Residue, then its C-alpha position, 0 to 999 in steps of 0.5 A: m725727314g725734317q720739316a721740309d716745308d713748314t706750311k705743311q706741318k701746321p695749317h692752323k698757324r700762320e704760314t711761313k712766307r718762304p720767299l720773304v724768309l729767304v730774303t731775310v736770311m740773305l740780308a742777315m748773311f750779307m751783314g755778316a759777310i760784308e763785315g769781313t771785307i769792308i773792314s780790310t779796306a778801312m784798317p789803314a785809316i783806323v790805324g792811322e787815327l787810333g795808332g797801335f799797328t802792332l795790334y793790327s792782326w788782333v782786330f781780325s783775330a778777335y772777331l774770328l776767335m769769337n765767331a769760331v768759339t760760338v758757332l757750335i754753341y749757337g747751332k746746338l741752341s737753335d736745335l733746342f729752342g728754335r732758329k728764330p730766337i737764337l738768330t735774333f739774339g746773335i744779330i742783336i749782340f752783333l749790332i751792339g758790337s758794331i755800334l761800340c766798334g764805331m765809337a772806339e777811341t783806342m785800338e784796345m777798345l776796338i779789339l774788345f768791341r770786335f770780340i763782342q761783334g764776333f760773339g754775335a756773328g757766330a749765330v748768323a751764317p750757320i743758323a741762316t743756312t739751317i733755316v733754308g734747310d728747314i723750310y725748303t725740300k731736299e730738291e729745292r735746297a741745292k738751288i737755294q744754297g746757290y743763292l746763299s753762296s752768291v751773298w758771299g760773292i756780292s759782299a766780296i765785290t761790294g765790301p772793299a768798294l763801299g769801305g773805300l768810299l766811306v773812309e774817303y768821303v765820310s768816316w771809318h766809323y760808318v764801316f761798322w754803323i752800316n750794319i745797323p739798318l741791315g740788322i734791324l731789317a733782318i730781325a723784323g723779317l724773321w719775326l714777321f715771316l718765319h713761323e716755327n713749330v718748336e716742341k715745348k719741353k724743358h731742356k738740359i743745356d750742356y753748360p760744361g760742354a760749352i765752357l770746355l769747348t770755348v776754353a779749348i778753341s780760344s787757347l788754340m787760336i791764341v797760340l796760332v795767332e801769337a806763336g811764331t810772331n810775338w811768342a817763341w814756339t818753345s815759350f812758356n805761354t805757347i806750351g802752357l796754352t797748348g797744354i790747356s787746349i789739349v786737356a780741355f779738348f779731351l775733357f770736352i769729348f768725355q763730357e759730350q759722351r755723358a751729357e744728356e743733350p750734348m753740345m756736339p753729338f758725336n753720333i753725327w760724325r759717324e755718318r761717313s758723308i758728314f765726317i768727310a764733308n767736315m774734314t774736307s772743309l778743314t783742308t779747303g779752309v786752309m787753302l782759302i786763307g792761303i790764297s786770299s791772305f798772300l796773293p795781293a802781296f805778290v801782285q802788288g809787291v812783285m808784279e808792281r801792280s796797283p791795289i785795285v788790280a790786286g783786289f781784282t785777282l781775288t774778286s775773280m774767286s768771289i765770281g767763280w764761287p757763286i756761279a759754281a754754287a748755282v750750277a751745283g744745284r742742278l748737278l746735285l740732282n742730276i749726277g749726285y753729291r759725290t760726282t759734283s764734289l769730285i768735279g769741285g775737288a779737281s777744280l781746286i787742284l787745277g787752281s792750286i797748280m796755277f798758283v804754284t806755276l805763278t811767276p811775276e811775268a805771268g801777270p795778274l790775269w794768270a793769278a785771277a784765273g787760278s783764283f777763279l778755278v779755286g772759287v769754282g771748286m769751293g762753290l761746288t764742294s761747299t754747296a754739295f756738303i751743306v745740302s748733303i749734311q742737311s739731308t742726312v740728319a733730322w730737324q733736331q740735329r740740323g743746326i749743330a750739323t750745319a754749324a759743325n761744318m762751318f766750324m771746321r772751315n773756320l778752324g781751317n782758316t785759323v790753322g792755315a793763317a798760322l801755318l802758311g804765315g810761318i812758312l812765308n816768314s821762314s822762307i823769306i828769312s832763309f832766302m835773305k840769309k843766302n842772298g843778302g847782298d852786300g852785308q845789308d841788314l835785311s829782315i821780314d819787315t823790309t819787304n813791307v817797302l815793296l807794298k808802298e809804291t813811293e817807297r819801292m821806287k826809292l829802292p836801289l835796283e839790286l835791293k829791290e830784286i833781292l826783296q822781290n825774289a825773296l817774296t816770290n820764293a816764299l810764296h812759291s813755298v806757300y802755294l806748294v803747301v796749298l796744292v798739297f791741301a788741295v790733293v788731300s781734299m780730293l782724297f777725302i772726297l774720293f771716300l764719299p759714299k758712291n750710292e749717295k745721289t740723294a740722301d734721306 
């Protein structure tokens, strides 16, 4: 149905060299994926030099915000003008942002440049994934998507190590500049090896839709990042931006229904398999951020293990994900999308149960096993969803359909960070009020001491026990919510069409 093999469509033009395009796409995805893991390791050194600890979370949020805002827009533009020019544009903006980030002299400058970097990054993952959907057949896509998933696993393992080496032996600036050769190679590979056959016609770009979508998502994400921490939930800022987000979202829906070439064609959501894939990606996005954000704090602060051991408990998820994604390629062809997704959903629930039953005595191996099972669940479901979506729609909608699925997971990450962070903070406060010891002045910030070994060793035994119990109790509440989202994900998967072994 949609340009499964470019070479068959235009024998009179240069042929697309599929293996080399795949390498190029994996290189571009690695550049975007490693950015998320490498900066986490460098952030203490960056804050140490630039100051501005209160703005710490905005370094991540600025990138995530622009990435989420632009992902749908790039997906649609790639359907209108072709994958190659739009992905090239995204990589160039990403590289400009990376160069500027490495030159930042204040925290405010770094956050501004991270916005630019995120603006470009929104093009990378969805269009790279869509290119694979274009040049490989339905039967081949499942295996190839497994290769793409392995990029995330490799970046999760190499990113923190590479970041640590650069910070220790060179400078944190190179954490951003390492992207430059990767980006240049990716652009060169695209223009040398990928040859598209895009229909030349005048398009009507849905500018009002793009603006309304940007306003709606930006307002919502700012509320999710700031409310409950820097702003009260009932403050003017929170209520005002929430109102703007809701109004912009309804205007966006109205605009899309009347636009000639809408930014988000809602007809693709009418396909049951696409709707369920997107809703499940939202719920698994919440799970993902809940585990990756808070597990290291538990391993370091309560189990009193080193940052390396804490990193290992998360790395096991990054090992399970690509292994499962590779296996999913065979399963999709043998047992179909629905059964493969059901096995993934069951793995997500099992992993979540292991986190709910996690105790300080269980040790990091228990935490790592839970992470591995969640990684397996993510690998099976995400691969099944992407292949299913790309097989359901034509070339003209494959970019936006792929981008919509990634957008839902990004949204899940952001909602999850705010929701689960709020649960964590309120649980710690509640526990400390009930078990505050001998009138000690305890706050959420007091738990920071647990994460520094030298400071933790100085704590009186009674106070250390109170803080560790508070963190244990709070994380138990968080992982109960993660389990609820795993069950909801499974319920969504049960509604996938039973007869969809292979889609047309």
